[in-house]
MITIGU-81597 format. One record per residue: residue number from 1; z, y, x of N, C-alpha, C, O in turn. Coordinates in steps of 0.02 Angstrom, whole numbers. Each point is the difference from the previous one (the first is absolute). Layout:
+-----+--------+---------+--------+--------+----------+---------+--------+---------+--------+--------+---------+--------+
| num |   n.up | n.north | n.east |  ca.up | ca.north | ca.east |   c.up | c.north | c.east |   o.up | o.north | o.east |
+-----+--------+---------+--------+--------+----------+---------+--------+---------+--------+--------+---------+--------+
| NUM |      Z |       Y |      X |      Z |        Y |       X |      Z |       Y |      X |      Z |       Y |      X |
...
+-----+--------+---------+--------+--------+----------+---------+--------+---------+--------+--------+---------+--------+
END
This chain:
+-----+--------+---------+--------+--------+----------+---------+--------+---------+--------+--------+---------+--------+
| num |   n.up | n.north | n.east |  ca.up | ca.north | ca.east |   c.up | c.north | c.east |   o.up | o.north | o.east |
+-----+--------+---------+--------+--------+----------+---------+--------+---------+--------+--------+---------+--------+
|   1 |    215 |     143 |   1304 |    -18 |       52 |     -47 |    -50 |       0 |    -60 |     16 |      18 |    -57 |
|   2 |    -75 |     -37 |     74 |    -64 |        4 |     -50 |     36 |     -48 |    -57 |     -2 |      16 |    -59 |
|   3 |     36 |     -77 |     83 |     11 |      -42 |     -58 |     69 |      20 |    -47 |      2 |     -26 |    -56 |
|   4 |     42 |      61 |     72 |     32 |       32 |     -42 |    -39 |      66 |    -36 |      1 |       2 |    -62 |
|   5 |    -25 |      38 |     88 |    -34 |       56 |     -40 |    -66 |     -32 |    -49 |    -24 |      28 |    -49 |
|   6 |      4 |     -87 |     72 |    -52 |      -40 |     -53 |     33 |     -36 |    -56 |    -28 |       2 |    -55 |
|   7 |     88 |     -37 |     63 |     64 |      -14 |     -48 |     16 |      63 |    -60 |     -4 |      -2 |    -61 |
|   8 |     22 |      53 |    103 |     25 |       63 |     -46 |    -53 |      19 |    -43 |      7 |      17 |    -59 |
|   9 |    -70 |     -22 |     96 |    -64 |       37 |     -43 |     -9 |     -61 |    -44 |      2 |      23 |    -57 |
|  10 |     -9 |     -76 |     54 |    -17 |      -42 |     -48 |     42 |     -10 |    -51 |    -24 |     -11 |    -55 |
|  11 |    105 |      13 |     66 |     36 |       13 |     -54 |     -1 |      56 |    -31 |      9 |      -5 |    -61 |
|  12 |    -16 |      55 |     80 |    -27 |       82 |     -19 |    -43 |     -23 |    -50 |     16 |       4 |    -59 |
|  13 |    -77 |     -32 |     81 |    -80 |        4 |     -29 |     37 |     -52 |    -61 |    -26 |       5 |    -56 |
|  14 |     60 |     -34 |     60 |     23 |      -43 |     -59 |     44 |      13 |    -59 |     -2 |     -26 |    -56 |
|  15 |     51 |      80 |     86 |     20 |       35 |     -51 |    -31 |      36 |    -58 |     23 |      17 |    -54 |
|  16 |    -97 |      -8 |     88 |    -37 |       31 |     -42 |    -11 |     -14 |    -81 |    -14 |      45 |    -39 |
|  17 |     23 |    -116 |     21 |     10 |      -17 |     -64 |     44 |      10 |    -49 |    -13 |      -6 |    -60 |
|  18 |     72 |      21 |     86 |     73 |       14 |     -43 |     -3 |      76 |    -14 |     57 |      15 |    -17 |
|  19 |    -93 |      35 |     17 |     -5 |       58 |     -54 |    -43 |     -16 |    -52 |      6 |      22 |    -57 |
|  20 |    -68 |     -76 |     83 |    -32 |      -11 |     -74 |     38 |     -51 |    -67 |     -8 |       1 |    -61 |
|  21 |     56 |     -47 |    112 |     51 |      -26 |     -55 |     42 |      26 |     -9 |     31 |     -30 |    -44 |
|  22 |      2 |      89 |     64 |     40 |       48 |     -43 |    -30 |      37 |    -50 |     36 |      23 |    -45 |
|  23 |   -115 |     -11 |     43 |    -17 |       50 |     -28 |     -6 |     -45 |    -76 |     26 |      23 |    -51 |
|  24 |    -50 |     -68 |     50 |     -7 |      -56 |     -43 |     63 |     -20 |    -36 |     -1 |      -4 |    -62 |
|  25 |     61 |      -9 |     99 |     72 |        6 |     -37 |     10 |      52 |    -18 |     11 |      -5 |    -61 |
|  26 |     -7 |      62 |     78 |     25 |       76 |     -25 |    -33 |       7 |    -54 |     31 |      12 |    -52 |
|  27 |   -102 |     -18 |     51 |    -38 |       20 |     -75 |    -10 |     -51 |    -25 |    -43 |       7 |    -43 |
|  28 |     66 |     -75 |     48 |     -9 |      -59 |     -36 |    -79 |      -5 |    -20 |    -22 |     -38 |    -44 |
|  29 |     -5 |      68 |     71 |    -96 |        0 |     -19 |    -39 |     -13 |     75 |      9 |      37 |     48 |
|  30 |    -63 |    -107 |    -49 |    -23 |      -14 |      47 |    -71 |      26 |    -18 |    -51 |     -26 |     22 |
|  31 |     51 |      75 |    -59 |    -68 |       27 |     -36 |    -65 |      19 |     49 |    -59 |     -11 |    -13 |
|  32 |     89 |      45 |     79 |    -64 |       11 |      47 |      8 |     -42 |     52 |    -33 |      15 |     50 |
|  33 |     78 |     -77 |    -45 |    -21 |      -39 |      67 |    -53 |     -58 |     -3 |      2 |     -38 |    -48 |
|  34 |    -54 |      28 |    100 |    -21 |      -54 |       7 |     25 |     -72 |      5 |     26 |     -17 |     53 |
|  35 |    -31 |     -24 |   -101 |     36 |      -58 |      19 |    -40 |     -36 |     67 |     28 |      -8 |     54 |
|  36 |    -79 |      -7 |    -63 |    -64 |      -12 |      52 |     40 |      14 |     70 |     26 |     -42 |     37 |
|  37 |    -28 |      99 |    -31 |     18 |       22 |      57 |     63 |     -33 |     44 |     -1 |     -30 |     54 |
|  38 |     65 |      49 |   -103 |     45 |      -27 |      19 |     15 |     -79 |     27 |     38 |     -25 |     41 |
|  39 |   -109 |      -9 |   -103 |     19 |      -92 |      22 |    -25 |       5 |     68 |     34 |     -32 |     41 |
|  40 |    -88 |      66 |    -17 |    -39 |       -2 |      58 |     47 |       2 |     54 |     10 |     -46 |     40 |
|  41 |     29 |     123 |    -42 |     71 |       -8 |      33 |     38 |     -37 |     16 |     22 |      -4 |     57 |
|  42 |     -3 |     -37 |   -115 |     52 |      -47 |      -3 |    -15 |     -47 |     28 |     46 |     -16 |     38 |
|  43 |   -100 |     -25 |    -34 |    -35 |      -48 |      16 |    -18 |      22 |     77 |     16 |     -43 |     41 |
|  44 |    -38 |      89 |    -20 |     -7 |       28 |      68 |     55 |      -4 |     46 |     -6 |      -9 |     61 |
|  45 |     77 |      17 |   -101 |     49 |       40 |      38 |     34 |     -85 |     -7 |     13 |      -9 |     59 |
|  46 |      1 |     -36 |    -83 |     14 |      -70 |      -6 |    -61 |     -43 |     55 |     18 |     -56 |     17 |
|  47 |    -64 |      72 |      1 |    -39 |      -39 |      35 |     15 |      38 |     61 |     10 |     -47 |     39 |
|  48 |     -2 |      97 |     -7 |     11 |       20 |      59 |     83 |     -22 |      3 |     13 |     -27 |     53 |
|  49 |     38 |      31 |    -96 |     51 |      -33 |      12 |     19 |     -69 |     28 |     40 |     -19 |     42 |
|  50 |   -100 |     -22 |    -94 |     14 |      -74 |      43 |    -35 |       6 |     63 |     15 |     -35 |     49 |
|  51 |    -59 |      76 |    -49 |    -35 |      -14 |      80 |     39 |      31 |     54 |     -9 |     -15 |     59 |
|  52 |     56 |      62 |    -81 |     66 |       21 |      46 |     63 |     -68 |     13 |     27 |     -22 |     51 |
|  53 |    -23 |      12 |    -97 |     33 |      -83 |      13 |    -44 |     -45 |     52 |     13 |     -23 |     56 |
|  54 |    -59 |      22 |    -89 |    -46 |      -59 |      41 |     10 |       2 |     83 |     18 |     -41 |     42 |
|  55 |    -43 |     126 |    -43 |      2 |        8 |      75 |     80 |      30 |     42 |      9 |      14 |     59 |
|  56 |     26 |     -13 |   -101 |     80 |        5 |      22 |    -22 |      87 |     28 |     21 |      15 |     56 |
|  57 |    -58 |      33 |    -89 |      6 |       69 |      23 |     32 |      26 |    -54 |    -27 |       8 |    -54 |
|  58 |    100 |      11 |     70 |     51 |       45 |     -38 |    -33 |      78 |    -20 |     16 |      32 |    -50 |
|  59 |    -56 |     -15 |     91 |    -44 |       61 |     -21 |    -34 |      -7 |    -56 |     -3 |      46 |    -41 |
|  60 |    -26 |    -102 |     30 |    -43 |       -4 |     -57 |     55 |     -17 |    -69 |     12 |      28 |    -54 |
|  61 |      7 |     -76 |     81 |     56 |      -19 |     -48 |     46 |      42 |    -40 |      9 |      -8 |    -61 |
|  62 |     29 |      64 |    107 |     42 |       62 |     -31 |    -56 |      43 |    -36 |     18 |      23 |    -53 |
|  63 |    -79 |     -10 |     72 |    -33 |       55 |     -33 |    -31 |     -17 |    -54 |    -20 |      43 |    -38 |
|  64 |     10 |    -112 |     25 |    -39 |      -14 |     -69 |     49 |     -42 |    -46 |    -14 |     -13 |    -58 |
|  65 |     60 |      -3 |     82 |     62 |      -23 |     -45 |     21 |      64 |    -42 |      0 |     -15 |    -59 |
|  66 |     13 |      67 |     67 |     37 |       51 |     -32 |    -79 |      24 |    -55 |      1 |      35 |    -50 |
|  67 |    -53 |     -63 |     77 |    -59 |       26 |     -51 |      9 |     -53 |    -50 |      7 |      13 |    -60 |
|  68 |     -7 |     -87 |     91 |     11 |      -53 |     -65 |     29 |      27 |    -40 |    -36 |      20 |    -46 |
|  69 |    103 |      -7 |     39 |     21 |       28 |     -44 |    -24 |      52 |    -53 |    -13 |      -3 |    -60 |
|  70 |     14 |      59 |    112 |    -31 |       40 |     -40 |    -49 |      20 |    -45 |      1 |      45 |    -41 |
|  71 |    -57 |     -94 |     59 |    -70 |       -4 |     -24 |     24 |     -64 |    -61 |    -18 |      12 |    -57 |
|  72 |     47 |     -60 |     65 |      4 |      -40 |     -64 |     61 |      25 |    -36 |     23 |     -42 |    -38 |
|  73 |      4 |      91 |     40 |     53 |       54 |     -30 |    -47 |      33 |    -45 |     15 |       0 |    -60 |
|  74 |    -73 |      30 |     80 |    -37 |       53 |     -54 |    -44 |     -51 |    -43 |    -20 |       9 |    -58 |
|  75 |     11 |     -53 |     91 |    -43 |      -63 |     -46 |     56 |     -18 |    -58 |    -22 |      12 |    -56 |
|  76 |     69 |     -29 |     57 |     34 |      -16 |     -39 |     18 |      58 |    -47 |    -15 |      -3 |    -60 |
|  77 |     47 |      55 |     88 |      7 |       61 |     -55 |    -67 |       8 |    -29 |      5 |       6 |    -61 |
|  78 |    -62 |      -4 |     79 |    -48 |       29 |     -20 |      5 |     -80 |    -75 |     15 |       6 |    -60 |
|  79 |    -26 |     -44 |     82 |      5 |      -72 |     -46 |     38 |      23 |    -40 |    -31 |       8 |    -53 |
|  80 |    113 |      18 |     46 |     32 |       -2 |     -28 |      9 |      61 |    -59 |     32 |      -3 |    -53 |
|  81 |    -83 |      74 |     91 |     -4 |       64 |     -42 |    -63 |       5 |    -22 |    -11 |      48 |    -37 |
|  82 |    -48 |     -95 |     54 |    -61 |       31 |     -40 |      5 |     -17 |    -55 |    -51 |      32 |    -13 |
|  83 |     66 |     -57 |    -41 |     -5 |       14 |     -65 |     53 |      52 |    -45 |    -12 |      21 |    -57 |
|  84 |     72 |      -8 |     96 |     43 |       45 |     -17 |    -43 |      62 |    -12 |    -51 |      24 |     27 |
|  85 |    104 |      -1 |    -93 |    -24 |       92 |     -10 |     54 |      32 |    -10 |     34 |      -5 |    -52 |
|  86 |    -19 |      45 |    108 |     51 |       23 |       3 |    -24 |      88 |     16 |     -3 |      30 |     53 |
|  87 |     -9 |     -10 |   -110 |    -45 |       57 |       8 |     59 |      72 |    -35 |    -19 |      58 |     -3 |
+-----+--------+---------+--------+--------+----------+---------+--------+---------+--------+--------+---------+--------+
END
């Protein structure tokens, strides 16, 4: 039961990157986004996902795999829109 709960919570926490990605995409601006923060998150999520695969821990894999895509999506959108002026 605890494993199911922690897996669900891990996935839900990783979904937290997506509202930021959506906001960047919707506004076509990354003006108030900290690139260093999302790079740290991106590196962290990749590291934990690799660790999850290494230990064969499905809870860690599922929780952080969603975060890998979300955090790097924010970084990618930041880099794409950082110099765009859509005012």
